[in-house]
All heavy atoms as TSV, in Angstrom:
chain	resi	resn	atom	element	x	y	z
A	1	MET	N	N	30.348	-38.398	13.160
A	1	MET	CA	C	30.101	-36.975	12.945
A	1	MET	C	C	29.962	-36.263	14.254
A	1	MET	O	O	29.329	-36.772	15.203
A	1	MET	CB	C	28.877	-36.779	12.084
A	1	MET	CG	C	28.655	-35.394	11.665
A	1	MET	SD	S	27.390	-35.322	10.376
A	1	MET	CE	C	26.634	-33.837	10.766
A	2	ARG	N	N	30.503	-35.069	14.359
A	2	ARG	CA	C	30.473	-34.328	15.598
A	2	ARG	C	C	29.112	-33.620	15.768
A	2	ARG	O	O	28.592	-33.029	14.806
A	2	ARG	CB	C	31.593	-33.302	15.540
A	2	ARG	CG	C	31.975	-32.816	16.907
A	2	ARG	CD	C	33.261	-32.025	16.764
A	2	ARG	NE	N	32.880	-30.648	17.008
A	2	ARG	CZ	C	33.703	-29.661	16.838
A	2	ARG	NH1	N	34.901	-29.829	16.386
A	2	ARG	NH2	N	33.332	-28.411	17.072
A	3	LYS	N	N	28.579	-33.680	16.963
A	3	LYS	CA	C	27.283	-33.015	17.210
A	3	LYS	C	C	27.496	-31.604	17.717
A	3	LYS	O	O	28.546	-31.299	18.302
A	3	LYS	CB	C	26.515	-33.834	18.285
A	3	LYS	CG	C	26.017	-35.143	17.835
A	3	LYS	CD	C	25.174	-35.795	18.914
A	3	LYS	CE	C	24.666	-37.143	18.418
A	3	LYS	NZ	N	23.883	-37.770	19.401
A	4	ALA	N	N	26.521	-30.763	17.481
A	4	ALA	CA	C	26.596	-29.400	17.968
A	4	ALA	C	C	26.458	-29.384	19.509
A	4	ALA	O	O	25.803	-30.279	20.074
A	4	ALA	CB	C	25.457	-28.557	17.328
A	5	ALA	N	N	27.021	-28.385	20.104
A	5	ALA	CA	C	26.929	-28.269	21.542
A	5	ALA	C	C	25.542	-27.881	22.004
A	5	ALA	O	O	24.796	-27.211	21.283
A	5	ALA	CB	C	27.916	-27.179	22.026
A	6	ALA	N	N	25.182	-28.287	23.216
A	6	ALA	CA	C	23.919	-27.893	23.777
A	6	ALA	C	C	23.930	-26.398	23.961
A	6	ALA	O	O	24.926	-25.785	24.249
A	6	ALA	CB	C	23.702	-28.607	25.123
A	7	GLY	N	N	22.717	-25.762	23.787
A	7	GLY	CA	C	22.614	-24.395	24.021
A	7	GLY	C	C	21.377	-23.791	23.336
A	7	GLY	O	O	20.582	-24.483	22.743
A	8	TRP	N	N	21.276	-22.452	23.470
A	8	TRP	CA	C	20.148	-21.734	22.859
A	8	TRP	C	C	20.491	-21.336	21.433
A	8	TRP	O	O	21.573	-20.811	21.187
A	8	TRP	CB	C	19.850	-20.460	23.675
A	8	TRP	CG	C	19.242	-20.770	25.014
A	8	TRP	CD1	C	19.898	-20.762	26.187
A	8	TRP	CD2	C	17.877	-21.107	25.254
A	8	TRP	NE1	N	18.993	-21.101	27.196
A	8	TRP	CE2	C	17.750	-21.317	26.652
A	8	TRP	CE3	C	16.753	-21.313	24.479
A	8	TRP	CZ2	C	16.571	-21.665	27.260
A	8	TRP	CZ3	C	15.557	-21.652	25.066
A	8	TRP	CH2	C	15.437	-21.839	26.453
A	9	TYR	N	N	19.626	-21.623	20.490
A	9	TYR	CA	C	19.845	-21.302	19.058
A	9	TYR	C	C	18.589	-20.598	18.562
A	9	TYR	O	O	17.481	-20.846	19.047
A	9	TYR	CB	C	20.128	-22.564	18.251
A	9	TYR	CG	C	21.429	-23.223	18.637
A	9	TYR	CD1	C	21.470	-24.279	19.533
A	9	TYR	CD2	C	22.604	-22.835	18.049
A	9	TYR	CE1	C	22.650	-24.903	19.873
A	9	TYR	CE2	C	23.797	-23.423	18.379
A	9	TYR	CZ	C	23.813	-24.481	19.282
A	9	TYR	OH	O	25.005	-25.077	19.642
A	10	ALA	N	N	18.811	-19.787	17.491
A	10	ALA	CA	C	17.651	-19.098	16.883
A	10	ALA	C	C	16.622	-20.126	16.448
A	10	ALA	O	O	16.934	-21.150	15.850
A	10	ALA	CB	C	18.153	-18.285	15.687
A	11	ASP	N	N	15.390	-19.793	16.711
A	11	ASP	CA	C	14.256	-20.659	16.301
A	11	ASP	C	C	13.899	-20.313	14.848
A	11	ASP	O	O	14.728	-19.736	14.100
A	11	ASP	CB	C	13.055	-20.454	17.232
A	11	ASP	CG	C	12.113	-21.621	17.301
A	11	ASP	OD1	O	12.373	-22.622	16.598
A	11	ASP	OD2	O	11.107	-21.536	17.978
A	12	ALA	N	N	12.720	-20.599	14.423
A	12	ALA	CA	C	12.310	-20.345	13.030
A	12	ALA	C	C	12.621	-18.900	12.621
A	12	ALA	O	O	12.452	-17.978	13.451
A	12	ALA	CB	C	10.841	-20.649	12.873
A	13	PRO	N	N	13.056	-18.696	11.362
A	13	PRO	CA	C	13.339	-17.334	10.924
A	13	PRO	C	C	12.152	-16.371	11.152
A	13	PRO	O	O	11.025	-16.752	10.854
A	13	PRO	CB	C	13.618	-17.517	9.438
A	13	PRO	CG	C	14.049	-18.936	9.300
A	13	PRO	CD	C	13.292	-19.695	10.333
A	14	GLY	N	N	12.463	-15.201	11.652
A	14	GLY	CA	C	11.420	-14.197	11.889
A	14	GLY	C	C	10.595	-14.438	13.166
A	14	GLY	O	O	9.731	-13.622	13.462
A	15	SER	N	N	10.869	-15.526	13.951
A	15	SER	CA	C	10.072	-15.779	15.108
A	15	SER	C	C	10.524	-14.895	16.304
A	15	SER	O	O	9.707	-14.682	17.214
A	15	SER	CB	C	10.201	-17.232	15.528
A	15	SER	OG	O	11.531	-17.477	16.011
A	16	GLY	N	N	11.746	-14.440	16.303
A	16	GLY	CA	C	12.247	-13.589	17.412
A	16	GLY	C	C	12.481	-14.386	18.668
A	16	GLY	O	O	12.609	-13.808	19.755
A	17	SER	N	N	12.520	-15.740	18.542
A	17	SER	CA	C	12.757	-16.551	19.770
A	17	SER	C	C	13.918	-17.511	19.542
A	17	SER	O	O	14.393	-17.652	18.453
A	17	SER	CB	C	11.491	-17.337	20.109
A	17	SER	OG	O	11.143	-18.220	19.037
A	18	GLU	N	N	14.338	-18.119	20.634
A	18	GLU	CA	C	15.393	-19.135	20.599
A	18	GLU	C	C	14.869	-20.400	21.149
A	18	GLU	O	O	13.940	-20.408	21.954
A	18	GLU	CB	C	16.560	-18.634	21.481
A	18	GLU	CG	C	17.226	-17.372	20.997
A	18	GLU	CD	C	18.326	-16.909	21.937
A	18	GLU	OE1	O	18.090	-16.927	23.165
A	18	GLU	OE2	O	19.393	-16.498	21.421
A	19	ARG	N	N	15.384	-21.517	20.700
A	19	ARG	CA	C	14.989	-22.856	21.169
A	19	ARG	C	C	16.198	-23.546	21.738
A	19	ARG	O	O	17.310	-23.442	21.261
A	19	ARG	CB	C	14.402	-23.676	20.007
A	19	ARG	CG	C	13.839	-25.027	20.413
A	19	ARG	CD	C	13.065	-25.643	19.280
A	19	ARG	NE	N	11.930	-24.863	18.855
A	19	ARG	CZ	C	10.719	-24.913	19.423
A	19	ARG	NH1	N	10.500	-25.741	20.466
A	19	ARG	NH2	N	9.745	-24.187	18.996
A	20	TRP	N	N	15.980	-24.351	22.821
A	20	TRP	CA	C	17.041	-25.082	23.467
A	20	TRP	C	C	17.337	-26.371	22.734
A	20	TRP	O	O	16.479	-27.155	22.440
A	20	TRP	CB	C	16.692	-25.388	24.922
A	20	TRP	CG	C	17.766	-26.137	25.645
A	20	TRP	CD1	C	17.781	-27.465	25.938
A	20	TRP	CD2	C	18.980	-25.591	26.137
A	20	TRP	NE1	N	18.938	-27.772	26.597
A	20	TRP	CE2	C	19.706	-26.635	26.720
A	20	TRP	CE3	C	19.558	-24.314	26.139
A	20	TRP	CZ2	C	20.938	-26.458	27.327
A	20	TRP	CZ3	C	20.807	-24.146	26.747
A	20	TRP	CH2	C	21.482	-25.227	27.305
A	21	TYR	N	N	18.639	-26.557	22.421
A	21	TYR	CA	C	19.140	-27.797	21.803
A	21	TYR	C	C	19.928	-28.511	22.892
A	21	TYR	O	O	20.891	-27.919	23.445
A	21	TYR	CB	C	20.003	-27.487	20.553
A	21	TYR	CG	C	20.526	-28.726	19.863
A	21	TYR	CD1	C	19.655	-29.512	19.128
A	21	TYR	CD2	C	21.840	-29.105	19.965
A	21	TYR	CE1	C	20.141	-30.642	18.455
A	21	TYR	CE2	C	22.339	-30.217	19.299
A	21	TYR	CZ	C	21.464	-30.979	18.546
A	21	TYR	OH	O	21.918	-32.080	17.938
A	22	ASP	N	N	19.532	-29.761	23.265
A	22	ASP	CA	C	20.167	-30.411	24.418
A	22	ASP	C	C	21.452	-31.193	24.021
A	22	ASP	O	O	21.997	-31.920	24.829
A	22	ASP	CB	C	19.174	-31.303	25.150
A	22	ASP	CG	C	18.725	-32.500	24.335
A	22	ASP	OD1	O	19.282	-32.757	23.256
A	22	ASP	OD2	O	17.787	-33.172	24.761
A	23	GLY	N	N	21.931	-31.044	22.832
A	23	GLY	CA	C	23.092	-31.758	22.364
A	23	GLY	C	C	22.804	-32.951	21.513
A	23	GLY	O	O	23.659	-33.508	20.850
A	24	SER	N	N	21.523	-33.376	21.544
A	24	SER	CA	C	21.117	-34.503	20.698
A	24	SER	C	C	19.787	-34.269	20.010
A	24	SER	O	O	19.464	-34.911	19.042
A	24	SER	CB	C	21.070	-35.791	21.538
A	24	SER	OG	O	20.109	-35.726	22.538
A	25	ALA	N	N	18.954	-33.427	20.587
A	25	ALA	CA	C	17.601	-33.158	19.991
A	25	ALA	C	C	17.104	-31.783	20.410
A	25	ALA	O	O	17.487	-31.220	21.441
A	25	ALA	CB	C	16.612	-34.226	20.463
A	26	TRP	N	N	16.207	-31.229	19.585
A	26	TRP	CA	C	15.564	-29.965	19.918
A	26	TRP	C	C	14.536	-30.225	20.984
A	26	TRP	O	O	13.831	-31.269	20.976
A	26	TRP	CB	C	14.875	-29.345	18.681
A	26	TRP	CG	C	15.887	-28.921	17.667
A	26	TRP	CD1	C	16.220	-29.567	16.527
A	26	TRP	CD2	C	16.709	-27.752	17.764
A	26	TRP	NE1	N	17.197	-28.886	15.866
A	26	TRP	CE2	C	17.550	-27.764	16.615
A	26	TRP	CE3	C	16.890	-26.752	18.696
A	26	TRP	CZ2	C	18.453	-26.787	16.376
A	26	TRP	CZ3	C	17.814	-25.762	18.445
A	26	TRP	CH2	C	18.604	-25.760	17.279
A	27	THR	N	N	14.348	-29.313	21.968
A	27	THR	CA	C	13.389	-29.474	23.016
A	27	THR	C	C	12.206	-28.505	22.763
A	27	THR	O	O	12.270	-27.720	21.794
A	27	THR	CB	C	13.987	-29.128	24.384
A	27	THR	OG1	O	14.288	-27.746	24.420
A	27	THR	CG2	C	15.246	-29.972	24.656
A	28	GLU	N	N	11.228	-28.551	23.611
A	28	GLU	CA	C	10.096	-27.654	23.517
A	28	GLU	C	C	10.376	-26.301	24.185
A	28	GLU	O	O	9.572	-25.386	24.090
A	28	GLU	CB	C	8.824	-28.298	24.132
A	28	GLU	CG	C	8.324	-29.518	23.368
A	28	GLU	CD	C	7.923	-29.182	21.984
A	28	GLU	OE1	O	7.252	-28.142	21.744
A	28	GLU	OE2	O	8.331	-29.921	21.048
A	29	ARG	N	N	11.487	-26.213	24.906
A	29	ARG	CA	C	11.834	-24.962	25.603
A	29	ARG	C	C	12.202	-23.839	24.613
A	29	ARG	O	O	13.032	-24.018	23.765
A	29	ARG	CB	C	12.984	-25.222	26.543
A	29	ARG	CG	C	12.700	-26.169	27.661
A	29	ARG	CD	C	13.874	-26.489	28.555
A	29	ARG	NE	N	14.510	-25.279	29.062
A	29	ARG	CZ	C	15.759	-25.221	29.550
A	29	ARG	NH1	N	16.474	-26.303	29.648
A	29	ARG	NH2	N	16.239	-24.099	30.011
A	30	THR	N	N	11.555	-22.704	24.765
A	30	THR	CA	C	11.852	-21.528	23.967
A	30	THR	C	C	11.971	-20.322	24.883
A	30	THR	O	O	11.474	-20.364	26.005
A	30	THR	CB	C	10.737	-21.277	22.889
A	30	THR	OG1	O	9.523	-21.055	23.552
A	30	THR	CG2	C	10.684	-22.437	21.914
A	31	ARG	N	N	12.553	-19.291	24.363
A	31	ARG	CA	C	12.634	-18.007	25.078
A	31	ARG	C	C	12.743	-16.894	24.055
A	31	ARG	O	O	13.143	-17.129	22.871
A	31	ARG	CB	C	13.814	-17.951	26.037
A	31	ARG	CG	C	15.151	-17.892	25.353
A	31	ARG	CD	C	16.303	-17.812	26.346
A	31	ARG	NE	N	17.558	-17.640	25.634
A	31	ARG	CZ	C	18.730	-17.659	26.209
A	31	ARG	NH1	N	18.849	-17.838	27.512
A	31	ARG	NH2	N	19.840	-17.474	25.524
A	32	ALA	N	N	12.378	-15.682	24.472
A	32	ALA	CA	C	12.515	-14.532	23.558
A	32	ALA	C	C	13.986	-14.237	23.361
A	32	ALA	O	O	14.772	-14.328	24.268
A	32	ALA	CB	C	11.790	-13.344	24.157
A	33	ARG	N	N	14.339	-13.914	22.124
A	33	ARG	CA	C	15.725	-13.626	21.802
A	33	ARG	C	C	16.038	-12.244	22.418
A	33	ARG	O	O	15.271	-11.306	22.258
A	33	ARG	CB	C	15.948	-13.579	20.300
A	33	ARG	CG	C	17.418	-13.449	19.927
A	33	ARG	CD	C	17.646	-13.484	18.478
A	33	ARG	NE	N	16.843	-14.529	17.790
A	33	ARG	CZ	C	16.614	-14.543	16.493
A	33	ARG	NH1	N	17.069	-13.612	15.743
A	33	ARG	NH2	N	15.818	-15.473	15.988
A	34	ALA	N	N	17.168	-12.146	23.116
A	34	ALA	CA	C	17.552	-10.858	23.711
A	34	ALA	C	C	17.849	-9.901	22.628
A	34	ALA	O	O	18.472	-10.223	21.601
A	34	ALA	CB	C	18.786	-11.084	24.600
A	35	SER	N	N	17.399	-8.636	22.760
A	35	SER	CA	C	17.676	-7.640	21.710
A	35	SER	C	C	19.185	-7.432	21.603
A	35	SER	O	O	19.908	-7.381	22.610
A	35	SER	CB	C	16.955	-6.330	22.054
A	35	SER	OG	O	17.465	-5.809	23.225
A	36	GLY	N	N	19.645	-7.346	20.423
A	36	GLY	CA	C	21.064	-7.157	20.194
A	36	GLY	C	C	21.878	-8.409	20.189
A	36	GLY	O	O	23.063	-8.410	19.973
A	37	ALA	N	N	21.209	-9.536	20.522
A	37	ALA	CA	C	21.920	-10.839	20.491
A	37	ALA	C	C	22.252	-11.190	19.042
A	37	ALA	O	O	21.434	-11.001	18.144
A	37	ALA	CB	C	21.042	-11.912	21.119
A	38	PRO	N	N	23.429	-11.688	18.806
A	38	PRO	CA	C	23.802	-12.035	17.439
A	38	PRO	C	C	22.964	-13.202	16.936
A	38	PRO	O	O	22.587	-14.099	17.724
A	38	PRO	CB	C	25.265	-12.495	17.550
A	38	PRO	CG	C	25.438	-12.847	19.004
A	38	PRO	CD	C	24.491	-12.012	19.769
A	39	HIS	N	N	22.626	-13.167	15.680
A	39	HIS	CA	C	21.829	-14.265	15.097
A	39	HIS	C	C	22.707	-15.501	14.917
A	39	HIS	O	O	23.827	-15.416	14.401
A	39	HIS	CB	C	21.295	-13.836	13.715
A	39	HIS	CG	C	20.547	-14.901	13.010
A	39	HIS	ND1	N	19.322	-15.309	13.456
A	39	HIS	CD2	C	20.842	-15.675	11.961
A	39	HIS	CE1	C	18.904	-16.284	12.720
A	39	HIS	NE2	N	19.833	-16.535	11.757
A	40	ASP	N	N	22.265	-16.608	15.415
A	40	ASP	CA	C	23.037	-17.839	15.326
A	40	ASP	C	C	22.208	-18.864	14.531
A	40	ASP	O	O	21.041	-19.104	14.892
A	40	ASP	CB	C	23.301	-18.334	16.760
A	40	ASP	CG	C	24.268	-19.497	16.757
A	40	ASP	OD1	O	24.614	-20.033	15.636
A	40	ASP	OD2	O	24.690	-19.903	17.827
A	41	ALA	N	N	22.753	-19.437	13.518
A	41	ALA	CA	C	22.037	-20.349	12.670
A	41	ALA	C	C	21.919	-21.754	13.299
A	41	ALA	O	O	21.374	-22.632	12.682
A	41	ALA	CB	C	22.697	-20.467	11.306
A	42	GLY	N	N	22.441	-21.932	14.485
A	42	GLY	CA	C	22.345	-23.192	15.184
A	42	GLY	C	C	23.290	-24.217	14.626
A	42	GLY	O	O	24.298	-23.886	13.990
A	43	PRO	N	N	23.038	-25.456	14.840
A	43	PRO	CA	C	23.913	-26.536	14.418
A	43	PRO	C	C	24.132	-26.570	12.897
A	43	PRO	O	O	25.130	-27.064	12.444
A	43	PRO	CB	C	23.254	-27.813	14.886
A	43	PRO	CG	C	22.137	-27.402	15.754
A	43	PRO	CD	C	21.861	-25.964	15.583
A	44	TRP	N	N	23.197	-26.007	12.144
A	44	TRP	CA	C	23.320	-26.035	10.699
A	44	TRP	C	C	24.483	-25.194	10.202
A	44	TRP	O	O	24.994	-25.389	9.120
A	44	TRP	CB	C	22.003	-25.633	10.006
A	44	TRP	CG	C	21.019	-26.723	10.217
A	44	TRP	CD1	C	19.922	-26.688	11.076
A	44	TRP	CD2	C	21.023	-28.013	9.594
A	44	TRP	NE1	N	19.259	-27.864	10.990
A	44	TRP	CE2	C	19.940	-28.701	10.096
A	44	TRP	CE3	C	21.865	-28.617	8.666
A	44	TRP	CZ2	C	19.613	-29.993	9.712
A	44	TRP	CZ3	C	21.557	-29.922	8.265
A	44	TRP	CH2	C	20.463	-30.582	8.793
A	45	ARG	N	N	24.898	-24.195	10.949
A	45	ARG	CA	C	26.015	-23.362	10.576
A	45	ARG	C	C	27.257	-24.251	10.337
A	45	ARG	O	O	28.013	-24.108	9.390
A	45	ARG	CB	C	26.306	-22.260	11.605
A	45	ARG	CG	C	27.607	-21.487	11.289
A	45	ARG	CD	C	27.860	-20.492	12.329
A	45	ARG	NE	N	26.914	-19.399	12.167
A	45	ARG	CZ	C	26.809	-18.406	13.011
A	45	ARG	NH1	N	27.596	-18.310	14.030
A	45	ARG	NH2	N	25.910	-17.444	12.789
A	46	GLN	N	N	27.490	-25.144	11.258
A	46	GLN	CA	C	28.609	-26.050	11.172
A	46	GLN	C	C	28.510	-27.009	9.984
A	46	GLN	O	O	29.444	-27.216	9.262
A	46	GLN	CB	C	28.681	-26.899	12.481
A	46	GLN	CG	C	30.058	-27.396	12.793
A	46	GLN	CD	C	30.080	-27.962	14.196
A	46	GLN	OE1	O	29.034	-28.279	14.783
A	46	GLN	NE2	N	31.240	-28.139	14.732
A	47	VAL	N	N	27.304	-27.480	9.714
A	47	VAL	CA	C	27.088	-28.373	8.598
A	47	VAL	C	C	27.337	-27.652	7.300
A	47	VAL	O	O	28.028	-28.163	6.380
A	47	VAL	CB	C	25.629	-28.917	8.594
A	47	VAL	CG1	C	25.312	-29.658	7.330
A	47	VAL	CG2	C	25.406	-29.800	9.818
A	48	LEU	N	N	26.869	-26.417	7.167
A	48	LEU	CA	C	27.120	-25.665	5.959
A	48	LEU	C	C	28.577	-25.315	5.772
A	48	LEU	O	O	29.120	-25.364	4.639
A	48	LEU	CB	C	26.275	-24.340	6.011
A	48	LEU	CG	C	24.774	-24.554	5.871
A	48	LEU	CD1	C	24.042	-23.240	6.065
A	48	LEU	CD2	C	24.414	-25.171	4.529
A	49	ALA	N	N	29.275	-25.019	6.840
A	49	ALA	CA	C	30.688	-24.711	6.735
A	49	ALA	C	C	31.469	-25.906	6.232
A	49	ALA	O	O	32.303	-25.823	5.335
A	49	ALA	CB	C	31.256	-24.241	8.082
A	50	VAL	N	N	31.241	-27.091	6.812
A	50	VAL	CA	C	31.930	-28.313	6.422
A	50	VAL	C	C	31.513	-28.647	4.937
A	50	VAL	O	O	32.389	-29.017	4.157
A	50	VAL	CB	C	31.613	-29.459	7.367
A	50	VAL	CG1	C	32.093	-30.795	6.789
A	50	VAL	CG2	C	32.167	-29.179	8.749
A	51	GLY	N	N	30.280	-28.485	4.622
A	51	GLY	CA	C	29.831	-28.791	3.251
A	51	GLY	C	C	30.501	-27.886	2.235
A	51	GLY	O	O	30.871	-28.364	1.158
A	52	SER	N	N	30.662	-26.633	2.585
A	52	SER	CA	C	31.359	-25.668	1.675
A	52	SER	C	C	32.755	-26.092	1.419
A	52	SER	O	O	33.267	-26.023	0.311
A	52	SER	CB	C	31.284	-24.255	2.270
A	52	SER	OG	O	29.970	-23.861	2.413
A	53	VAL	N	N	33.458	-26.502	2.492
A	53	VAL	CA	C	34.861	-26.917	2.317
A	53	VAL	C	C	34.911	-28.163	1.432
A	53	VAL	O	O	35.760	-28.259	0.537
A	53	VAL	CB	C	35.489	-27.206	3.709
A	53	VAL	CG1	C	36.839	-27.854	3.571
A	53	VAL	CG2	C	35.623	-25.896	4.492
A	54	VAL	N	N	34.050	-29.101	1.637
A	54	VAL	CA	C	34.016	-30.327	0.853
A	54	VAL	C	C	33.798	-29.992	-0.604
A	54	VAL	O	O	34.474	-30.491	-1.496
A	54	VAL	CB	C	32.970	-31.341	1.366
A	54	VAL	CG1	C	32.772	-32.464	0.393
A	54	VAL	CG2	C	33.394	-31.866	2.741
A	55	VAL	N	N	32.856	-29.123	-0.904
A	55	VAL	CA	C	32.583	-28.704	-2.251
A	55	VAL	C	C	33.801	-28.054	-2.920
A	55	VAL	O	O	34.173	-28.357	-4.042
A	55	VAL	CB	C	31.332	-27.746	-2.359
A	55	VAL	CG1	C	31.235	-27.079	-3.707
A	55	VAL	CG2	C	30.090	-28.508	-2.002
A	56	LEU	N	N	34.480	-27.209	-2.177
A	56	LEU	CA	C	35.677	-26.542	-2.701
A	56	LEU	C	C	36.778	-27.562	-2.977
A	56	LEU	O	O	37.469	-27.464	-4.009
A	56	LEU	CB	C	36.159	-25.440	-1.775
A	56	LEU	CG	C	35.276	-24.204	-1.700
A	56	LEU	CD1	C	35.792	-23.241	-0.608
A	56	LEU	CD2	C	35.276	-23.491	-3.044
A	57	VAL	N	N	36.985	-28.472	-2.072
A	57	VAL	CA	C	38.040	-29.467	-2.246
A	57	VAL	C	C	37.777	-30.382	-3.418
A	57	VAL	O	O	38.684	-30.733	-4.179
A	57	VAL	CB	C	38.227	-30.285	-0.941
A	57	VAL	CG1	C	39.085	-31.520	-1.179
A	57	VAL	CG2	C	38.788	-29.405	0.174
A	58	VAL	N	N	36.539	-30.708	-3.664
A	58	VAL	CA	C	36.165	-31.587	-4.778
A	58	VAL	C	C	36.088	-30.807	-6.089
A	58	VAL	O	O	36.563	-31.257	-7.119
A	58	VAL	CB	C	34.808	-32.304	-4.507
A	58	VAL	CG1	C	34.332	-33.039	-5.714
A	58	VAL	CG2	C	34.919	-33.248	-3.326
A	59	ALA	N	N	35.508	-29.633	-6.039
A	59	ALA	CA	C	35.283	-28.834	-7.247
A	59	ALA	C	C	36.571	-28.167	-7.804
A	59	ALA	O	O	36.728	-28.075	-9.027
A	59	ALA	CB	C	34.226	-27.784	-7.010
A	60	ALA	N	N	37.468	-27.760	-6.934
A	60	ALA	CA	C	38.684	-27.075	-7.392
A	60	ALA	C	C	39.494	-27.893	-8.412
A	60	ALA	O	O	39.846	-27.403	-9.490
A	60	ALA	CB	C	39.525	-26.618	-6.207
A	61	PRO	N	N	39.833	-29.130	-8.088
A	61	PRO	CA	C	40.605	-29.909	-9.083
A	61	PRO	C	C	39.839	-30.135	-10.363
A	61	PRO	O	O	40.439	-30.138	-11.444
A	61	PRO	CB	C	40.855	-31.234	-8.374
A	61	PRO	CG	C	40.703	-30.940	-6.921
A	61	PRO	CD	C	39.698	-29.856	-6.842
A	62	LEU	N	N	38.496	-30.341	-10.301
A	62	LEU	CA	C	37.738	-30.555	-11.482
A	62	LEU	C	C	37.706	-29.290	-12.350
A	62	LEU	O	O	37.824	-29.341	-13.552
A	62	LEU	CB	C	36.306	-30.987	-11.123
A	62	LEU	CG	C	36.132	-32.332	-10.446
A	62	LEU	CD1	C	34.721	-32.528	-10.012
A	62	LEU	CD2	C	36.592	-33.412	-11.388
A	63	LEU	N	N	37.567	-28.143	-11.689
A	63	LEU	CA	C	37.540	-26.911	-12.426
A	63	LEU	C	C	38.931	-26.631	-13.051
A	63	LEU	O	O	38.997	-26.202	-14.210
A	63	LEU	CB	C	37.190	-25.748	-11.467
A	63	LEU	CG	C	37.079	-24.339	-12.059
A	63	LEU	CD1	C	35.983	-24.367	-13.132
A	63	LEU	CD2	C	36.756	-23.342	-10.993
A	64	LEU	N	N	39.992	-26.892	-12.335
A	64	LEU	CA	C	41.333	-26.711	-12.908
A	64	LEU	C	C	41.566	-27.674	-14.072
A	64	LEU	O	O	42.207	-27.280	-15.043
A	64	LEU	CB	C	42.389	-26.978	-11.814
A	64	LEU	CG	C	42.469	-25.896	-10.744
A	64	LEU	CD1	C	43.451	-26.250	-9.674
A	64	LEU	CD2	C	42.868	-24.568	-11.357
A	65	ALA	N	N	41.036	-28.867	-14.022
A	65	ALA	CA	C	41.187	-29.796	-15.168
A	65	ALA	C	C	40.436	-29.326	-16.380
A	65	ALA	O	O	40.925	-29.468	-17.517
A	65	ALA	CB	C	40.684	-31.193	-14.754
A	66	VAL	N	N	39.297	-28.702	-16.221
A	66	VAL	CA	C	38.493	-28.226	-17.297
A	66	VAL	C	C	39.116	-26.938	-17.898
A	66	VAL	O	O	39.234	-26.820	-19.116
A	66	VAL	CB	C	37.033	-27.953	-16.871
A	66	VAL	CG1	C	36.269	-27.214	-17.975
A	66	VAL	CG2	C	36.355	-29.270	-16.506
A	67	VAL	N	N	39.525	-26.042	-17.051
A	67	VAL	CA	C	40.079	-24.763	-17.485
A	67	VAL	C	C	41.536	-24.947	-17.992
A	67	VAL	O	O	41.897	-24.311	-19.011
A	67	VAL	CB	C	40.046	-23.726	-16.324
A	67	VAL	CG1	C	40.780	-22.465	-16.725
A	67	VAL	CG2	C	38.632	-23.441	-15.974
A	68	GLY	N	N	42.295	-25.760	-17.305
A	68	GLY	CA	C	43.708	-25.949	-17.662
A	68	GLY	C	C	43.921	-26.821	-18.780
A	68	GLY	O	O	44.238	-26.964	-19.812
């Protein structure tokens, strides 16, 4: 499985801060989120995107079999 790139990602929702992900683990380093910075869901965005595609690929044929 591919790991997310190292970088700053949004910390807990509503915290207004970002946390450093070193490419393998979350660190204790945080910083205030720059105003106007786009919200980034961090590495989970990629997981959700892949999961959505998998669900569509699996569910579409099943749905067509039931409807058709």
